[in-house]
C-alpha positions in Angstrom: 0.0 0.0 0.0 1.2 3.5 -0.8 1.4 5.4 2.4 2.2 8.6 0.6 -1.0 8.6 -1.5 -2.6 12.0 -1.6 -6.0 12.4 0.0 -8.6 14.6 -1.8 -9.1 18.2 -0.7 -6.2 18.3 1.7 -3.9 20.3 -0.6 -6.8 22.7 -0.7 -6.9 22.8 3.1 -3.1 23.6 3.1 -3.8 26.4 0.6 -6.4 27.9 2.9 -4.1 27.7 5.9 -1.1 29.3 4.2 -3.4 31.9 2.6 -4.6 32.9 6.1 -1.0 33.2 7.3 0.0 35.3 4.3 -3.1 37.6 4.6 -2.3 38.3 8.2 1.3 39.0 7.6 0.5 41.3 4.7 -1.8 43.2 7.0 0.5 43.5 10.0 3.3 45.8 8.5 0.8 48.4 7.4 -0.9 48.5 10.9 2.0 48.5 13.2 1.2 52.1 14.1 -1.9 50.9 16.0 -1.4 51.6 19.8 -3.3 48.4 20.6 -5.2 45.6 18.9 -8.8 46.4 18.3 -11.2 44.6 20.6 -12.8 42.8 17.7 -10.2 41.3 15.5 -9.5 37.9 14.2 -6.0 36.6 14.2 -6.2 34.9 10.8 -2.5 33.9 10.8 -2.8 31.9 14.0 -6.0 30.3 12.6 -4.0 29.2 9.6 -1.3 27.7 11.9 -4.0 25.8 13.9 -5.4 24.4 10.7 -1.8 23.2 9.9 -1.6 21.5 13.3 -4.8 19.5 13.0 -4.0 18.6 9.4 -0.5 17.5 10.3 -1.7 15.3 13.1 -4.3 13.7 10.8 -1.8 13.1 7.9 1.0 11.7 10.0 -1.3 9.3 11.8 -3.0 8.3 8.6 0.3 7.5 7.0 1.4 5.4 10.0 -1.9 3.5 10.1 -1.6 2.8 6.4 1.9 1.4 6.9 0.6 -0.8 9.7 -2.3 -2.1 7.6 0.1 -3.0 4.8 3.0 -4.5 6.8 1.5 -5.2 10.3 4.2 -3.0 11.8 5.5 0.6 11.9 9.1 1.4 11.1 10.2 4.3 13.2 13.5 4.4 11.3 11.6 4.9 8.1 9.3 7.5 9.6 12.1 9.7 10.9 14.0 9.3 7.7 11.0 10.5 5.7 10.5 13.3 8.3 14.2 14.4 8.1 14.2 14.7 4.3 10.8 16.3 4.3 11.6 19.0 6.8 15.3 19.6 7.2 16.6 20.4 3.6 14.1 23.3 3.0 14.8 24.6 6.5 18.5 24.5 5.8 17.9 26.3 2.5 16.0 29.1 4.4 18.8 29.4 7.0 21.3 29.7 4.2 19.2 32.3 2.4 19.0 34.4 5.6 22.7 34.1 6.1 23.4 35.3 2.6 20.9 38.1 2.9 22.7 39.2 6.1 25.8 40.0 4.0 23.9 42.8 2.2 21.5 44.2 4.8 21.6 44.8 8.5 21.7 41.3 10.1 18.4 39.5 10.4 19.6 36.8 12.8 22.6 35.7 14.8 24.4 32.3 14.8 22.6 31.5 18.1 19.2 32.2 16.4 20.2 29.9 13.5 21.0 27.1 15.9 17.8 27.5 17.9 15.8 27.4 14.6 17.6 24.3 13.4 17.0 22.4 16.6 13.3 23.3 16.7 13.3 25.4 19.9 11.7 28.5 18.4 8.5 28.1 20.4 10.5 28.5 23.7 13.0 30.9 22.3 11.2 33.2 19.8 14.4 35.0 18.8 14.5 37.5 15.8 11.4 38.3 13.8 12.7 36.5 10.7 12.5 33.1 12.5 9.6 33.6 14.9 7.2 31.8 12.6 9.2 28.6 13.1 7.5 28.2 16.5 4.8 26.2 14.8 7.3 23.9 13.1 9.0 23.4 16.5 5.7 22.4 18.1 5.1 19.8 15.4 8.6 18.3 15.6 8.5 18.1 19.4 5.2 16.4 19.2 6.5 13.8 16.7 9.4 12.9 18.9 7.0 10.7 20.9 3.8 10.2 18.9 5.0 7.7 16.3 6.7 5.7 19.0 3.5 5.6 21.1 1.3 4.7 18.1 3.7 1.9 17.1 4.0 0.4 20.6 0.6 0.9 22.3 -2.9 -0.4 21.6 -5.4 1.8 19.9 -7.4 2.1 23.0 -4.4 3.3 25.0 -3.3 5.9 22.5 -6.9 7.1 22.3 -6.9 7.6 26.0 -3.6 9.5 25.8 -5.0 11.8 23.1 -8.1 12.5 25.0 -6.0 13.2 28.1 -4.0 15.8 26.0 -7.2 17.3 24.6 -8.6 17.7 28.2 -5.5 18.9 30.0 -4.0 21.3 27.5 -7.0 23.8 27.7 -6.6 23.8 31.5 -2.9 24.5 31.1 -3.8 27.4 28.7 -6.3 28.8 31.2 -3.8 28.7 34.1 -1.2 30.4 31.9 -3.6 33.1 30.9 -4.7 33.8 34.5 -1.2 33.8 35.8 1.0 35.4 33.0 -1.5 36.5 30.3 -1.0 35.5 26.7 2.8 35.9 26.6 3.7 32.2 26.0 1.0 30.9 23.8 3.5 29.2 21.5 4.6 26.5 24.0 3.8 22.9 23.0 1.9 22.3 26.2 -0.5 25.1 25.2 -1.3 24.1 21.6 -0.5 20.3 21.5 -4.2 19.5 21.5 -4.5 20.8 17.9 -2.2 17.9 16.8 -4.0 15.5 19.1 -7.4 16.3 17.5 -5.9 15.5 14.1 -4.5 12.2 15.3 -7.8 11.3 17.0 -9.6 11.9 13.7 -7.3 9.6 11.8 -7.7 6.9 14.4 -11.4 6.9 14.6 -12.4 8.1 11.1 -14.0 4.8 10.0 -16.1 4.6 13.1 -17.1 8.2 12.8 -18.2 7.8 9.2 -20.2 4.7 10.1 -22.2 6.6 12.7 -25.7 7.4 11.3 -26.0 10.6 13.2 -22.7 11.8 11.7 -23.8 10.7 8.2 -26.9 12.9 8.5 -24.9 15.8 9.9 -22.3 15.5 7.0 -25.1 15.9 4.4 -27.0 18.7 6.3 -27.0 22.5 6.3 -25.7 22.3 9.9 -22.1 21.9 8.4 -22.4 25.6 7.5 -22.0 26.4 11.2 -18.5 25.0 11.3 -16.8 28.1 9.8 -18.8 30.4 12.1 -17.7 28.4 15.2 -14.1 28.4 14.0 -14.2 32.2 13.5 -15.8 32.7 16.9 -13.2 30.4 18.5 -10.3 32.4 17.3 -11.8 35.6 18.7 -9.4 37.5 21.0 -11.7 38.5 23.8 -11.9 37.5 26.7 -8.6 35.6 26.9 -9.8 33.1 29.5 -12.8 31.9 27.5 -10.6 31.8 24.4 -8.0 29.7 26.2 -10.4 27.2 27.8 -13.1 26.9 25.2 -12.4 28.9 22.1 -9.2 27.2 20.9 -10.6 23.7 21.7 -13.7 24.6 19.6 -11.4 25.7 16.7 -9.4 22.5 16.7 -12.5 20.3 17.0 -14.4 22.1 14.2 -11.3 22.1 11.9 -11.0 18.3 12.4 -14.6 17.9 11.4 -14.3 20.3 8.4 -11.2 18.3 7.2 -13.2 15.1 7.2 -16.2 16.6 5.5 -14.0 18.1 2.8 -12.6 14.7 2.1 -16.0 13.0 2.2 -17.6 15.7 -0.1 -14.7 16.3 -2.4 -17.1 16.2 -5.4 -19.4 18.8 -4.0 -19.1 22.4 -5.3 -17.0 23.4 -2.3 -15.0 20.2 -2.5 -14.2 20.8 -6.2 -13.0 24.3 -5.3 -10.5 22.8 -2.8 -9.3 20.5 -5.5 -8.8 23.0 -8.3 -5.2 22.6 -9.8 -4.1 26.2 -8.8 -5.4 25.7 -5.3 -3.8 22.3 -4.9 -0.5 23.7 -6.3 -0.5 26.4 -3.6 -1.2 23.8 -1.0 1.8 21.7 -2.2 3.9 24.8 -2.0 2.7 25.7 1.5 5.7 24.4 3.5 8.3 26.2 1.5 6.1 29.3 1.3 5.5 29.3 5.0 9.3 29.2 5.5 10.1 32.1 3.2 7.2 34.5 3.5 8.3 35.8 6.9 11.4 37.5 5.5 9.7 39.7 2.9 6.3 40.2 4.5 7.2 40.8 8.1 11.0 41.0 8.8 11.9 43.1 5.8 8.7 44.3 4.1 10.5 47.2 2.4 13.5 45.1 1.3 12.3 44.6 -2.2 9.2 46.7 -2.3 5.7 46.6 -0.8 2.8 44.5 -1.9 2.5 42.9 -4.4 6.2 42.7 -5.1 7.1 41.3 -1.7 4.5 38.6 -2.2 5.8 37.7 -5.7 9.3 37.4 -4.3 8.1 35.2 -1.5 6.3 32.9 -4.0 9.4 32.8 -6.2 11.7 31.8 -3.3 9.1 29.2 -2.2 8.9 27.8 -5.7 12.7 27.5 -5.9 12.7 25.8 -2.6 9.9 23.4 -3.5 11.2 22.3 -6.9 15.0 22.4 -6.3 15.2 21.4 -2.6 12.0 20.0 -1.1 10.9 17.6 -3.8 14.4 16.2 -4.6 15.0 15.7 -0.9 11.8 13.8 -0.5 12.7 11.6 -3.4 16.1 11.0 -1.9 14.6 10.0 1.4 12.2 7.5 -0.3 15.1 6.1 -2.3 17.1 5.5 0.9 14.2 3.8 2.6 13.6 1.6 -0.5 17.3 0.6 -0.6 17.3 -0.2 3.1 14.1 -2.3 2.7 15.6 -4.2 -0.3 18.8 -4.9 1.7 16.7 -6.3 4.5 14.7 -8.4 2.1 17.8 -9.8 0.5 19.4 -10.6 3.8 16.3 -12.3 5.0 16.2 -14.7 2.0 19.9 -15.3 2.3 21.0 -13.5 -1.0 24.1 -11.3 -0.7 23.0 -7.7 -1.0 25.7 -7.0 -3.7 24.6 -9.9 -5.9 23.8 -9.0 -9.5 20.9 -10.5 -11.5 21.9 -13.9 -12.9 24.8 -14.5 -10.6 
């Protein structure tokens, strides 16, 4: 079974998520003069990141479950090999780009900042503006240090209990943090890890969810139109305590439901919109674009001009990263995994790994 097979609509979900981030970052430089945030304002950028969290948890867990269904096991070595070649090369390319840019403009980042970024600690050490967006990538990589191991070693019932525990405890941690220190450290993994947990839970129980008659009626009803409204309300800034305890949990829950509905109804008018080639292309570009947009939209918005030139430059850098770094690195990772599996197969049947056909 192909564990890398694309699922309908999900590239479109990625496109929406990165679109929200870019919209928010385009908005910020032109409104930095505001003395404070308006009481009614939606943080579309954070919503985009939260969508990425749920989607990431869902995709990673789905991939691992497919592998188990095909081989009755999960190779952690293969998982981390895939993850390394998926994440690290584009990140190194970004760090190299920032280092080169620092030779022509006032420095954007120190060597220390580069190290914290490379080791996925940005959510605890925000550092310079050019790398602050890497907090979300740090959350994901910290989460995946343990999740694949737990999924491979524990029963489905046990990992479900663990996920539910995360989903229950994290909002309480958020509330305690807000009441004690305000919203200063909302990037910590222990304050947003439930987003990934909701995605993992969806992947684990998706067949049972879809078999439920009540859910089947809901998926075909007008009630699904309430999901975007709940998501928008959940990301609302005020008051912080309600947002921490209930709002963000509602966002993650509704995003998980929306993802499943978009997959189920990929042939509906909305589903077809999410699967249009240009939308899917933007979704495929989303990781590289997420890495690069921060430089030109936030850290140095005037470096090469205002909108739309800064957006065009961001897209160009992302395209170079995607086609010349990200995709070749992914193919290299898959080749390494295939070679390793072939070597294991040959060793198992007692054929020397270096043997040529016909010898």
